[in-house]
PDB file with SEQRES, HELIX, SHEET and CRYST1 records, atoms N, CA, C and O in Angstrom:
SEQRES   1 A   86  MET PRO LEU HIS THR ALA ASP ALA LEU ILE LEU ARG THR          
SEQRES   2 A   86  TYR LYS LEU GLY GLU ALA ASP ARG ILE VAL VAL PHE LEU          
SEQRES   3 A   86  THR ALA ASP ARG GLY LYS ARG ARG GLY VAL ALA LYS GLY          
SEQRES   4 A   86  ALA ARG ARG THR ARG SER PRO PHE SER GLY ALA LEU GLU          
SEQRES   5 A   86  PRO MET THR ARG GLY ARG VAL ALA TYR PHE GLU ARG GLU          
SEQRES   6 A   86  ARG ARG GLU LEU VAL ARG LEU ARG TYR VAL GLU PRO VAL          
SEQRES   7 A   86  CYS SER PRO LEU ALA SER ASP SER                              
SHEET    1 AA1 6 LEU A   3  LEU A  16  0                                        
SHEET    2 AA1 6 ASP A  20  THR A  27 -1                                        
SHEET    3 AA1 6 GLY A  31  ALA A  37 -1                                        
SHEET    4 AA1 6 LEU A  69  CYS A  79  1                                        
SHEET    5 AA1 6 ARG A  56  PHE A  62 -1                                        
SHEET    6 AA1 6 LEU A   3  LEU A  16 -1                                        
CRYST1    1.000    1.000    1.000  90.00  90.00  90.00 P 1           1          
ATOM      1  N   MET A   1      51.279  39.023 102.365  1.00  0.00           N  
ATOM      2  CA  MET A   1      52.098  40.075 101.809  1.00  0.00           C  
ATOM      3  C   MET A   1      52.984  39.479 100.711  1.00  0.00           C  
ATOM      4  O   MET A   1      54.122  39.101 100.989  1.00  0.00           O  
ATOM      5  N   PRO A   2      52.497  39.387  99.486  1.00  0.00           N  
ATOM      6  CA  PRO A   2      53.301  38.793  98.417  1.00  0.00           C  
ATOM      7  C   PRO A   2      54.405  39.731  97.930  1.00  0.00           C  
ATOM      8  O   PRO A   2      54.267  40.954  97.969  1.00  0.00           O  
ATOM      9  N   LEU A   3      55.490  39.136  97.476  1.00  0.00           N  
ATOM     10  CA  LEU A   3      56.607  39.886  96.911  1.00  0.00           C  
ATOM     11  C   LEU A   3      56.374  40.054  95.414  1.00  0.00           C  
ATOM     12  O   LEU A   3      56.184  39.072  94.696  1.00  0.00           O  
ATOM     13  N   HIS A   4      56.390  41.299  94.945  1.00  0.00           N  
ATOM     14  CA  HIS A   4      56.236  41.600  93.520  1.00  0.00           C  
ATOM     15  C   HIS A   4      57.584  42.052  92.975  1.00  0.00           C  
ATOM     16  O   HIS A   4      58.313  42.778  93.650  1.00  0.00           O  
ATOM     17  N   THR A   5      57.918  41.634  91.768  1.00  0.00           N  
ATOM     18  CA  THR A   5      59.109  42.139  91.086  1.00  0.00           C  
ATOM     19  C   THR A   5      58.676  42.696  89.738  1.00  0.00           C  
ATOM     20  O   THR A   5      57.802  42.140  89.073  1.00  0.00           O  
ATOM     21  N   ALA A   6      59.300  43.801  89.345  1.00  0.00           N  
ATOM     22  CA  ALA A   6      58.934  44.448  88.086  1.00  0.00           C  
ATOM     23  C   ALA A   6      60.070  45.344  87.627  1.00  0.00           C  
ATOM     24  O   ALA A   6      60.895  45.785  88.428  1.00  0.00           O  
ATOM     25  N   ASP A   7      60.102  45.608  86.321  1.00  0.00           N  
ATOM     26  CA  ASP A   7      61.002  46.622  85.788  1.00  0.00           C  
ATOM     27  C   ASP A   7      60.355  47.971  86.062  1.00  0.00           C  
ATOM     28  O   ASP A   7      59.156  48.153  85.847  1.00  0.00           O  
ATOM     29  N   ALA A   8      61.160  48.913  86.539  1.00  0.00           N  
ATOM     30  CA  ALA A   8      60.589  50.193  86.954  1.00  0.00           C  
ATOM     31  C   ALA A   8      61.512  51.348  86.598  1.00  0.00           C  
ATOM     32  O   ALA A   8      62.703  51.166  86.347  1.00  0.00           O  
ATOM     33  N   LEU A   9      60.935  52.528  86.585  1.00  0.00           N  
ATOM     34  CA  LEU A   9      61.653  53.774  86.392  1.00  0.00           C  
ATOM     35  C   LEU A   9      61.480  54.590  87.668  1.00  0.00           C  
ATOM     36  O   LEU A   9      60.354  54.889  88.065  1.00  0.00           O  
ATOM     37  N   ILE A  10      62.584  54.949  88.312  1.00  0.00           N  
ATOM     38  CA  ILE A  10      62.529  55.758  89.536  1.00  0.00           C  
ATOM     39  C   ILE A  10      62.224  57.197  89.128  1.00  0.00           C  
ATOM     40  O   ILE A  10      62.958  57.789  88.337  1.00  0.00           O  
ATOM     41  N   LEU A  11      61.143  57.759  89.667  1.00  0.00           N  
ATOM     42  CA  LEU A  11      60.732  59.114  89.316  1.00  0.00           C  
ATOM     43  C   LEU A  11      61.225  60.152  90.314  1.00  0.00           C  
ATOM     44  O   LEU A  11      61.707  61.215  89.923  1.00  0.00           O  
ATOM     45  N   ARG A  12      61.105  59.845  91.605  1.00  0.00           N  
ATOM     46  CA  ARG A  12      61.448  60.833  92.630  1.00  0.00           C  
ATOM     47  C   ARG A  12      61.644  60.148  93.965  1.00  0.00           C  
ATOM     48  O   ARG A  12      61.100  59.069  94.202  1.00  0.00           O  
ATOM     49  N   THR A  13      62.428  60.780  94.848  1.00  0.00           N  
ATOM     50  CA  THR A  13      62.574  60.280  96.212  1.00  0.00           C  
ATOM     51  C   THR A  13      62.397  61.437  97.192  1.00  0.00           C  
ATOM     52  O   THR A  13      62.678  62.593  96.876  1.00  0.00           O  
ATOM     53  N   TYR A  14      61.926  61.095  98.386  1.00  0.00           N  
ATOM     54  CA  TYR A  14      61.741  62.055  99.471  1.00  0.00           C  
ATOM     55  C   TYR A  14      62.403  61.502 100.727  1.00  0.00           C  
ATOM     56  O   TYR A  14      62.443  60.288 100.927  1.00  0.00           O  
ATOM     57  N   LYS A  15      62.916  62.379 101.564  1.00  0.00           N  
ATOM     58  CA  LYS A  15      63.462  61.954 102.852  1.00  0.00           C  
ATOM     59  C   LYS A  15      62.322  61.541 103.772  1.00  0.00           C  
ATOM     60  O   LYS A  15      61.242  62.133 103.759  1.00  0.00           O  
ATOM     61  N   LEU A  16      62.587  60.509 104.574  1.00  0.00           N  
ATOM     62  CA  LEU A  16      61.618  60.050 105.569  1.00  0.00           C  
ATOM     63  C   LEU A  16      62.399  59.685 106.817  1.00  0.00           C  
ATOM     64  O   LEU A  16      63.126  58.692 106.828  1.00  0.00           O  
ATOM     65  N   GLY A  17      62.258  60.464 107.848  1.00  0.00           N  
ATOM     66  CA  GLY A  17      62.990  60.195 109.078  1.00  0.00           C  
ATOM     67  C   GLY A  17      64.487  60.387 108.890  1.00  0.00           C  
ATOM     68  O   GLY A  17      64.920  61.158 108.034  1.00  0.00           O  
ATOM     69  N   GLU A  18      65.278  59.676 109.703  1.00  0.00           N  
ATOM     70  CA  GLU A  18      66.730  59.832 109.649  1.00  0.00           C  
ATOM     71  C   GLU A  18      67.393  58.962 108.598  1.00  0.00           C  
ATOM     72  O   GLU A  18      68.401  59.369 108.021  1.00  0.00           O  
ATOM     73  N   ALA A  19      66.863  57.781 108.332  1.00  0.00           N  
ATOM     74  CA  ALA A  19      67.580  56.836 107.474  1.00  0.00           C  
ATOM     75  C   ALA A  19      66.772  56.304 106.299  1.00  0.00           C  
ATOM     76  O   ALA A  19      67.303  55.535 105.498  1.00  0.00           O  
ATOM     77  N   ASP A  20      65.514  56.686 106.171  1.00  0.00           N  
ATOM     78  CA  ASP A  20      64.655  56.083 105.152  1.00  0.00           C  
ATOM     79  C   ASP A  20      64.326  57.073 104.042  1.00  0.00           C  
ATOM     80  O   ASP A  20      64.545  58.278 104.174  1.00  0.00           O  
ATOM     81  N   ARG A  21      63.798  56.539 102.947  1.00  0.00           N  
ATOM     82  CA  ARG A  21      63.343  57.361 101.829  1.00  0.00           C  
ATOM     83  C   ARG A  21      62.007  56.844 101.318  1.00  0.00           C  
ATOM     84  O   ARG A  21      61.742  55.642 101.349  1.00  0.00           O  
ATOM     85  N   ILE A  22      61.170  57.759 100.849  1.00  0.00           N  
ATOM     86  CA  ILE A  22      59.976  57.399 100.095  1.00  0.00           C  
ATOM     87  C   ILE A  22      60.362  57.494  98.623  1.00  0.00           C  
ATOM     88  O   ILE A  22      60.916  58.500  98.181  1.00  0.00           O  
ATOM     89  N   VAL A  23      60.065  56.444  97.874  1.00  0.00           N  
ATOM     90  CA  VAL A  23      60.455  56.354  96.467  1.00  0.00           C  
ATOM     91  C   VAL A  23      59.196  56.289  95.610  1.00  0.00           C  
ATOM     92  O   VAL A  23      58.304  55.479  95.865  1.00  0.00           O  
ATOM     93  N   VAL A  24      59.128  57.136  94.602  1.00  0.00           N  
ATOM     94  CA  VAL A  24      58.034  57.101  93.630  1.00  0.00           C  
ATOM     95  C   VAL A  24      58.599  56.456  92.371  1.00  0.00           C  
ATOM     96  O   VAL A  24      59.571  56.947  91.797  1.00  0.00           O  
ATOM     97  N   PHE A  25      57.979  55.342  91.939  1.00  0.00           N  
ATOM     98  CA  PHE A  25      58.477  54.637  90.758  1.00  0.00           C  
ATOM     99  C   PHE A  25      57.318  54.228  89.864  1.00  0.00           C  
ATOM    100  O   PHE A  25      56.177  54.118  90.313  1.00  0.00           O  
ATOM    101  N   LEU A  26      57.625  54.004  88.593  1.00  0.00           N  
ATOM    102  CA  LEU A  26      56.631  53.686  87.578  1.00  0.00           C  
ATOM    103  C   LEU A  26      56.915  52.301  87.007  1.00  0.00           C  
ATOM    104  O   LEU A  26      58.027  52.021  86.560  1.00  0.00           O  
ATOM    105  N   THR A  27      55.894  51.433  87.026  1.00  0.00           N  
ATOM    106  CA  THR A  27      56.018  50.097  86.447  1.00  0.00           C  
ATOM    107  C   THR A  27      55.038  49.963  85.284  1.00  0.00           C  
ATOM    108  O   THR A  27      54.023  50.658  85.231  1.00  0.00           O  
ATOM    109  N   ALA A  28      55.350  49.072  84.365  1.00  0.00           N  
ATOM    110  CA  ALA A  28      54.484  48.878  83.200  1.00  0.00           C  
ATOM    111  C   ALA A  28      53.182  48.173  83.578  1.00  0.00           C  
ATOM    112  O   ALA A  28      52.130  48.487  83.022  1.00  0.00           O  
ATOM    113  N   ASP A  29      53.240  47.227  84.513  1.00  0.00           N  
ATOM    114  CA  ASP A  29      52.048  46.439  84.825  1.00  0.00           C  
ATOM    115  C   ASP A  29      51.191  47.011  85.950  1.00  0.00           C  
ATOM    116  O   ASP A  29      49.982  46.782  85.958  1.00  0.00           O  
ATOM    117  N   ARG A  30      51.767  47.741  86.894  1.00  0.00           N  
ATOM    118  CA  ARG A  30      51.001  48.251  88.038  1.00  0.00           C  
ATOM    119  C   ARG A  30      50.943  49.772  88.120  1.00  0.00           C  
ATOM    120  O   ARG A  30      50.329  50.311  89.041  1.00  0.00           O  
ATOM    121  N   GLY A  31      51.562  50.468  87.185  1.00  0.00           N  
ATOM    122  CA  GLY A  31      51.488  51.927  87.158  1.00  0.00           C  
ATOM    123  C   GLY A  31      52.408  52.592  88.168  1.00  0.00           C  
ATOM    124  O   GLY A  31      53.435  52.037  88.559  1.00  0.00           O  
ATOM    125  N   LYS A  32      52.016  53.799  88.585  1.00  0.00           N  
ATOM    126  CA  LYS A  32      52.842  54.567  89.518  1.00  0.00           C  
ATOM    127  C   LYS A  32      52.619  54.071  90.938  1.00  0.00           C  
ATOM    128  O   LYS A  32      51.481  53.953  91.391  1.00  0.00           O  
ATOM    129  N   ARG A  33      53.706  53.781  91.636  1.00  0.00           N  
ATOM    130  CA  ARG A  33      53.654  53.281  93.009  1.00  0.00           C  
ATOM    131  C   ARG A  33      54.536  54.161  93.882  1.00  0.00           C  
ATOM    132  O   ARG A  33      55.468  54.805  93.400  1.00  0.00           O  
ATOM    133  N   ARG A  34      54.228  54.177  95.165  1.00  0.00           N  
ATOM    134  CA  ARG A  34      55.055  54.856  96.166  1.00  0.00           C  
ATOM    135  C   ARG A  34      55.439  53.831  97.202  1.00  0.00           C  
ATOM    136  O   ARG A  34      54.610  53.034  97.640  1.00  0.00           O  
ATOM    137  N   GLY A  35      56.709  53.853  97.597  1.00  0.00           N  
ATOM    138  CA  GLY A  35      57.158  52.866  98.565  1.00  0.00           C  
ATOM    139  C   GLY A  35      58.219  53.407  99.496  1.00  0.00           C  
ATOM    140  O   GLY A  35      58.831  54.442  99.232  1.00  0.00           O  
ATOM    141  N   VAL A  36      58.432  52.692 100.594  1.00  0.00           N  
ATOM    142  CA  VAL A  36      59.430  53.063 101.593  1.00  0.00           C  
ATOM    143  C   VAL A  36      60.657  52.184 101.401  1.00  0.00           C  
ATOM    144  O   VAL A  36      60.553  50.959 101.350  1.00  0.00           O  
ATOM    145  N   ALA A  37      61.816  52.817 101.294  1.00  0.00           N  
ATOM    146  CA  ALA A  37      63.095  52.111 101.236  1.00  0.00           C  
ATOM    147  C   ALA A  37      63.756  52.290 102.602  1.00  0.00           C  
ATOM    148  O   ALA A  37      64.350  53.331 102.881  1.00  0.00           O  
ATOM    149  N   LYS A  38      63.647  51.268 103.445  1.00  0.00           N  
ATOM    150  CA  LYS A  38      64.192  51.339 104.806  1.00  0.00           C  
ATOM    151  C   LYS A  38      65.714  51.375 104.762  1.00  0.00           C  
ATOM    152  O   LYS A  38      66.338  50.541 104.106  1.00  0.00           O  
ATOM    153  N   GLY A  39      66.309  52.331 105.452  1.00  0.00           N  
ATOM    154  CA  GLY A  39      67.760  52.433 105.542  1.00  0.00           C  
ATOM    155  C   GLY A  39      68.434  52.968 104.297  1.00  0.00           C  
ATOM    156  O   GLY A  39      69.652  52.844 104.165  1.00  0.00           O  
ATOM    157  N   ALA A  40      67.689  53.556 103.382  1.00  0.00           N  
ATOM    158  CA  ALA A  40      68.251  54.007 102.108  1.00  0.00           C  
ATOM    159  C   ALA A  40      69.216  55.177 102.254  1.00  0.00           C  
ATOM    160  O   ALA A  40      70.036  55.401 101.363  1.00  0.00           O  
ATOM    161  N   ARG A  41      69.144  55.922 103.342  1.00  0.00           N  
ATOM    162  CA  ARG A  41      70.022  57.079 103.519  1.00  0.00           C  
ATOM    163  C   ARG A  41      71.261  56.754 104.347  1.00  0.00           C  
ATOM    164  O   ARG A  41      72.066  57.641 104.631  1.00  0.00           O  
ATOM    165  N   ARG A  42      71.417  55.513 104.728  1.00  0.00           N  
ATOM    166  CA  ARG A  42      72.623  55.118 105.463  1.00  0.00           C  
ATOM    167  C   ARG A  42      73.791  54.983 104.493  1.00  0.00           C  
ATOM    168  O   ARG A  42      73.587  54.778 103.297  1.00  0.00           O  
ATOM    169  N   THR A  43      75.017  55.097 105.007  1.00  0.00           N  
ATOM    170  CA  THR A  43      76.191  55.059 104.137  1.00  0.00           C  
ATOM    171  C   THR A  43      76.410  53.695 103.502  1.00  0.00           C  
ATOM    172  O   THR A  43      76.897  53.623 102.374  1.00  0.00           O  
ATOM    173  N   ARG A  44      76.071  52.624 104.180  1.00  0.00           N  
ATOM    174  CA  ARG A  44      76.260  51.276 103.633  1.00  0.00           C  
ATOM    175  C   ARG A  44      74.931  50.642 103.231  1.00  0.00           C  
ATOM    176  O   ARG A  44      74.675  49.468 103.500  1.00  0.00           O  
ATOM    177  N   SER A  45      74.121  51.422 102.601  1.00  0.00           N  
ATOM    178  CA  SER A  45      72.785  50.971 102.213  1.00  0.00           C  
ATOM    179  C   SER A  45      72.835  50.067 100.982  1.00  0.00           C  
ATOM    180  O   SER A  45      73.630  50.310 100.073  1.00  0.00           O  
ATOM    181  N   PRO A  46      72.003  49.035 100.941  1.00  0.00           N  
ATOM    182  CA  PRO A  46      71.918  48.221  99.721  1.00  0.00           C  
ATOM    183  C   PRO A  46      71.264  48.973  98.558  1.00  0.00           C  
ATOM    184  O   PRO A  46      71.335  48.520  97.415  1.00  0.00           O  
ATOM    185  N   PHE A  47      70.633  50.110  98.835  1.00  0.00           N  
ATOM    186  CA  PHE A  47      69.997  50.918  97.799  1.00  0.00           C  
ATOM    187  C   PHE A  47      70.932  51.974  97.214  1.00  0.00           C  
ATOM    188  O   PHE A  47      70.529  52.704  96.309  1.00  0.00           O  
ATOM    189  N   SER A  48      72.155  52.075  97.699  1.00  0.00           N  
ATOM    190  CA  SER A  48      73.041  53.181  97.325  1.00  0.00           C  
ATOM    191  C   SER A  48      73.205  53.293  95.809  1.00  0.00           C  
ATOM    192  O   SER A  48      73.591  52.332  95.144  1.00  0.00           O  
ATOM    193  N   GLY A  49      72.912  54.462  95.280  1.00  0.00           N  
ATOM    194  CA  GLY A  49      73.036  54.739  93.859  1.00  0.00           C  
ATOM    195  C   GLY A  49      71.880  54.260  93.008  1.00  0.00           C  
ATOM    196  O   GLY A  49      71.755  54.686  91.860  1.00  0.00           O  
ATOM    197  N   ALA A  50      71.038  53.398  93.525  1.00  0.00           N  
ATOM    198  CA  ALA A  50      69.951  52.832  92.727  1.00  0.00           C  
ATOM    199  C   ALA A  50      68.687  53.684  92.776  1.00  0.00           C  
ATOM    200  O   ALA A  50      67.762  53.444  92.000  1.00  0.00           O  
ATOM    201  N   LEU A  51      68.624  54.661  93.658  1.00  0.00           N  
ATOM    202  CA  LEU A  51      67.399  55.440  93.833  1.00  0.00           C  
ATOM    203  C   LEU A  51      67.488  56.845  93.245  1.00  0.00           C  
ATOM    204  O   LEU A  51      66.713  57.723  93.622  1.00  0.00           O  
ATOM    205  N   GLU A  52      68.415  57.062  92.336  1.00  0.00           N  
ATOM    206  CA  GLU A  52      68.509  58.360  91.676  1.00  0.00           C  
ATOM    207  C   GLU A  52      67.365  58.497  90.670  1.00  0.00           C  
ATOM    208  O   GLU A  52      66.992  57.516  90.027  1.00  0.00           O  
ATOM    209  N   PRO A  53      66.802  59.707  90.525  1.00  0.00           N  
ATOM    210  CA  PRO A  53      65.714  59.896  89.561  1.00  0.00           C  
ATOM    211  C   PRO A  53      66.133  59.509  88.143  1.00  0.00           C  
ATOM    212  O   PRO A  53      67.276  59.723  87.739  1.00  0.00           O  
ATOM    213  N   MET A  54      65.198  58.942  87.406  1.00  0.00           N  
ATOM    214  CA  MET A  54      65.348  58.496  86.023  1.00  0.00           C  
ATOM    215  C   MET A  54      66.228  57.255  85.874  1.00  0.00           C  
ATOM    216  O   MET A  54      66.704  56.962  84.778  1.00  0.00           O  
ATOM    217  N   THR A  55      66.445  56.530  86.961  1.00  0.00           N  
ATOM    218  CA  THR A  55      67.168  55.264  86.909  1.00  0.00           C  
ATOM    219  C   THR A  55      66.180  54.151  86.587  1.00  0.00           C  
ATOM    220  O   THR A  55      65.126  54.046  87.214  1.00  0.00           O  
ATOM    221  N   ARG A  56      66.527  53.318  85.603  1.00  0.00           N  
ATOM    222  CA  ARG A  56      65.711  52.144  85.298  1.00  0.00           C  
ATOM    223  C   ARG A  56      66.315  50.948  86.003  1.00  0.00           C  
ATOM    224  O   ARG A  56      67.536  50.802  86.062  1.00  0.00           O  
ATOM    225  N   GLY A  57      65.461  50.095  86.536  1.00  0.00           N  
ATOM    226  CA  GLY A  57      65.977  48.928  87.233  1.00  0.00           C  
ATOM    227  C   GLY A  57      64.902  47.919  87.563  1.00  0.00           C  
ATOM    228  O   GLY A  57      63.723  48.117  87.271  1.00  0.00           O  
ATOM    229  N   ARG A  58      65.330  46.843  88.173  1.00  0.00           N  
ATOM    230  CA  ARG A  58      64.437  45.773  88.629  1.00  0.00           C  
ATOM    231  C   ARG A  58      64.114  46.056  90.088  1.00  0.00           C  
ATOM    232  O   ARG A  58      65.019  46.185  90.912  1.00  0.00           O  
ATOM    233  N   VAL A  59      62.839  46.152  90.410  1.00  0.00           N  
ATOM    234  CA  VAL A  59      62.382  46.506  91.755  1.00  0.00           C  
ATOM    235  C   VAL A  59      61.631  45.323  92.352  1.00  0.00           C  
ATOM    236  O   VAL A  59      60.806  44.700  91.684  1.00  0.00           O  
ATOM    237  N   ALA A  60      61.921  45.020  93.610  1.00  0.00           N  
ATOM    238  CA  ALA A  60      61.162  44.007  94.352  1.00  0.00           C  
ATOM    239  C   ALA A  60      60.535  44.698  95.555  1.00  0.00           C  
ATOM    240  O   ALA A  60      61.210  45.428  96.282  1.00  0.00           O  
ATOM    241  N   TYR A  61      59.231  44.465  95.762  1.00  0.00           N  
ATOM    242  CA  TYR A  61      58.535  45.144  96.853  1.00  0.00           C  
ATOM    243  C   TYR A  61      57.397  44.284  97.379  1.00  0.00           C  
ATOM    244  O   TYR A  61      56.845  43.432  96.683  1.00  0.00           O  
ATOM    245  N   PHE A  62      57.071  44.545  98.650  1.00  0.00           N  
ATOM    246  CA  PHE A  62      55.937  43.907  99.307  1.00  0.00           C  
ATOM    247  C   PHE A  62      54.764  44.869  99.271  1.00  0.00           C  
ATOM    248  O   PHE A  62      54.931  46.074  99.464  1.00  0.00           O  
ATOM    249  N   GLU A  63      53.568  44.330  99.021  1.00  0.00           N  
ATOM    250  CA  GLU A  63      52.377  45.167  98.949  1.00  0.00           C  
ATOM    251  C   GLU A  63      51.283  44.578  99.826  1.00  0.00           C  
ATOM    252  O   GLU A  63      51.021  43.376  99.781  1.00  0.00           O  
ATOM    253  N   ARG A  64      50.649  45.424 100.622  1.00  0.00           N  
ATOM    254  CA  ARG A  64      49.517  45.013 101.452  1.00  0.00           C  
ATOM    255  C   ARG A  64      48.236  45.597 100.886  1.00  0.00           C  
ATOM    256  O   ARG A  64      48.251  46.640 100.231  1.00  0.00           O  
ATOM    257  N   GLU A  65      47.140  44.922 101.140  1.00  0.00           N  
ATOM    258  CA  GLU A  65      45.845  45.429 100.688  1.00  0.00           C  
ATOM    259  C   GLU A  65      45.507  46.731 101.405  1.00  0.00           C  
ATOM    260  O   GLU A  65      45.824  46.921 102.580  1.00  0.00           O  
ATOM    261  N   ARG A  66      44.860  47.611 100.670  1.00  0.00           N  
ATOM    262  CA  ARG A  66      44.383  48.892 101.202  1.00  0.00           C  
ATOM    263  C   ARG A  66      45.489  49.761 101.793  1.00  0.00           C  
ATOM    264  O   ARG A  66      45.221  50.571 102.681  1.00  0.00           O  
ATOM    265  N   ARG A  67      46.704  49.611 101.329  1.00  0.00           N  
ATOM    266  CA  ARG A  67      47.807  50.465 101.772  1.00  0.00           C  
ATOM    267  C   ARG A  67      48.357  51.221 100.572  1.00  0.00           C  
ATOM    268  O   ARG A  67      48.557  50.651  99.500  1.00  0.00           O  
ATOM    269  N   GLU A  68      48.596  52.497 100.766  1.00  0.00           N  
ATOM    270  CA  GLU A  68      49.114  53.314  99.674  1.00  0.00           C  
ATOM    271  C   GLU A  68      50.604  53.061  99.449  1.00  0.00           C  
ATOM    272  O   GLU A  68      51.058  53.000  98.306  1.00  0.00           O  
ATOM    273  N   LEU A  69      51.363  52.914 100.535  1.00  0.00           N  
ATOM    274  CA  LEU A  69      52.808  52.716 100.425  1.00  0.00           C  
ATOM    275  C   LEU A  69      53.158  51.238 100.408  1.00  0.00           C  
ATOM    276  O   LEU A  69      52.596  50.448 101.167  1.00  0.00           O  
ATOM    277  N   VAL A  70      54.090  50.871  99.537  1.00  0.00           N  
ATOM    278  CA  VAL A  70      54.630  49.514  99.519  1.00  0.00           C  
ATOM    279  C   VAL A  70      55.982  49.548 100.231  1.00  0.00           C  
ATOM    280  O   VAL A  70      56.502  50.627 100.517  1.00  0.00           O  
ATOM    281  N   ARG A  71      56.551  48.387 100.516  1.00  0.00           N  
ATOM    282  CA  ARG A  71      57.863  48.336 101.171  1.00  0.00           C  
ATOM    283  C   ARG A  71      58.865  47.753 100.188  1.00  0.00           C  
ATOM    284  O   ARG A  71      58.745  46.597  99.782  1.00  0.00           O  
ATOM    285  N   LEU A  72      59.858  48.558  99.804  1.00  0.00           N  
ATOM    286  CA  LEU A  72      60.866  48.111  98.853  1.00  0.00           C  
ATOM    287  C   LEU A  72      61.830  47.140  99.515  1.00  0.00           C  
ATOM    288  O   LEU A  72      62.303  47.375 100.626  1.00  0.00           O  
ATOM    289  N   ARG A  73      62.110  46.055  98.822  1.00  0.00           N  
ATOM    290  CA  ARG A  73      63.090  45.081  99.314  1.00  0.00           C  
ATOM    291  C   ARG A  73      64.452  45.342  98.688  1.00  0.00           C  
ATOM    292  O   ARG A  73      65.459  45.407  99.394  1.00  0.00           O  
ATOM    293  N   TYR A  74      64.488  45.492  97.358  1.00  0.00           N  
ATOM    294  CA  TYR A  74      65.740  45.834  96.689  1.00  0.00           C  
ATOM    295  C   TYR A  74      65.450  46.486  95.344  1.00  0.00           C  
ATOM    296  O   TYR A  74      64.356  46.365  94.794  1.00  0.00           O  
ATOM    297  N   VAL A  75      66.465  47.182  94.830  1.00  0.00           N  
ATOM    298  CA  VAL A  75      66.425  47.783  93.499  1.00  0.00           C  
ATOM    299  C   VAL A  75      67.749  47.445  92.822  1.00  0.00           C  
ATOM    300  O   VAL A  75      68.816  47.774  93.339  1.00  0.00           O  
ATOM    301  N   GLU A  76      67.679  46.788  91.665  1.00  0.00           N  
ATOM    302  CA  GLU A  76      68.872  46.483  90.875  1.00  0.00           C  
ATOM    303  C   GLU A  76      68.886  47.422  89.674  1.00  0.00           C  
ATOM    304  O   GLU A  76      68.083  47.247  88.757  1.00  0.00           O  
ATOM    305  N   PRO A  77      69.779  48.418  89.653  1.00  0.00           N  
ATOM    306  CA  PRO A  77      69.790  49.357  88.527  1.00  0.00           C  
ATOM    307  C   PRO A  77      70.241  48.686  87.234  1.00  0.00           C  
ATOM    308  O   PRO A  77      71.193  47.906  87.223  1.00  0.00           O  
ATOM    309  N   VAL A  78      69.544  49.000  86.146  1.00  0.00           N  
ATOM    310  CA  VAL A  78      69.894  48.495  84.822  1.00  0.00           C  
ATOM    311  C   VAL A  78      70.525  49.607  84.000  1.00  0.00           C  
ATOM    312  O   VAL A  78      71.531  49.397  83.321  1.00  0.00           O  
ATOM    313  N   CYS A  79      69.928  50.787  84.066  1.00  0.00           N  
ATOM    314  CA  CYS A  79      70.418  51.940  83.321  1.00  0.00           C  
ATOM    315  C   CYS A  79      70.262  53.171  84.210  1.00  0.00           C  
ATOM    316  O   CYS A  79      69.187  53.433  84.750  1.00  0.00           O  
ATOM    317  N   SER A  80      71.353  53.921  84.351  1.00  0.00           N  
ATOM    318  CA  SER A  80      71.330  55.096  85.213  1.00  0.00           C  
ATOM    319  C   SER A  80      71.726  56.330  84.417  1.00  0.00           C  
ATOM    320  O   SER A  80      72.606  56.246  83.560  1.00  0.00           O  
ATOM    321  N   PRO A  81      71.099  57.475  84.677  1.00  0.00           N  
ATOM    322  CA  PRO A  81      71.506  58.701  83.989  1.00  0.00           C  
ATOM    323  C   PRO A  81      72.878  59.179  84.452  1.00  0.00           C  
ATOM    324  O   PRO A  81      73.479  60.037  83.806  1.00  0.00           O  
ATOM    325  N   LEU A  82      73.380  58.643  85.553  1.00  0.00           N  
ATOM    326  CA  LEU A  82      74.686  59.038  86.070  1.00  0.00           C  
ATOM    327  C   LEU A  82      75.828  58.230  85.465  1.00  0.00           C  
ATOM    328  O   LEU A  82      76.993  58.579  85.655  1.00  0.00           O  
ATOM    329  N   ALA A  83      75.519  57.163  84.743  1.00  0.00           N  
ATOM    330  CA  ALA A  83      76.560  56.312  84.159  1.00  0.00           C  
ATOM    331  C   ALA A  83      77.259  57.055  83.026  1.00  0.00           C  
ATOM    332  O   ALA A  83      76.624  57.759  82.241  1.00  0.00           O  
ATOM    333  N   SER A  84      78.570  56.886  82.955  1.00  0.00           N  
ATOM    334  CA  SER A  84      79.328  57.531  81.881  1.00  0.00           C  
ATOM    335  C   SER A  84      79.338  56.628  80.653  1.00  0.00           C  
ATOM    336  O   SER A  84      79.313  55.403  80.775  1.00  0.00           O  
ATOM    337  N   ASP A  85      79.374  57.225  79.495  1.00  0.00           N  
ATOM    338  CA  ASP A  85      79.375  56.470  78.245  1.00  0.00           C  
ATOM    339  C   ASP A  85      80.775  56.110  77.785  1.00  0.00           C  
ATOM    340  O   ASP A  85      80.922  55.400  76.790  1.00  0.00           O  
ATOM    341  N   SER A  86      81.792  56.566  78.463  1.00  0.00           N  
ATOM    342  CA  SER A  86      83.165  56.293  78.019  1.00  0.00           C  
ATOM    343  C   SER A  86      83.725  55.024  78.583  1.00  0.00           C  
ATOM    344  O   SER A  86      84.869  54.671  78.294  1.00  0.00           O  
TER     345      SER A  86                                                      
END                                                                             
């Protein structure tokens, strides 16, 4: 299970269970991917604010062969549509 890192654009998120989210993101080298962000809906989540749609950032994820969903390790936002310009 190698760790991949890439610059990505967050396209959409879906609720999964009580504390997780499914994240759809777009990378330049691997295309559109879907992944699970474990604990993303918790109040003290390391993903807080980084999973908003149209956020650009650095994504690290684990990928297994023949699996549609990857497992997100972290997302470091670079540019967010929620950031103020002032």
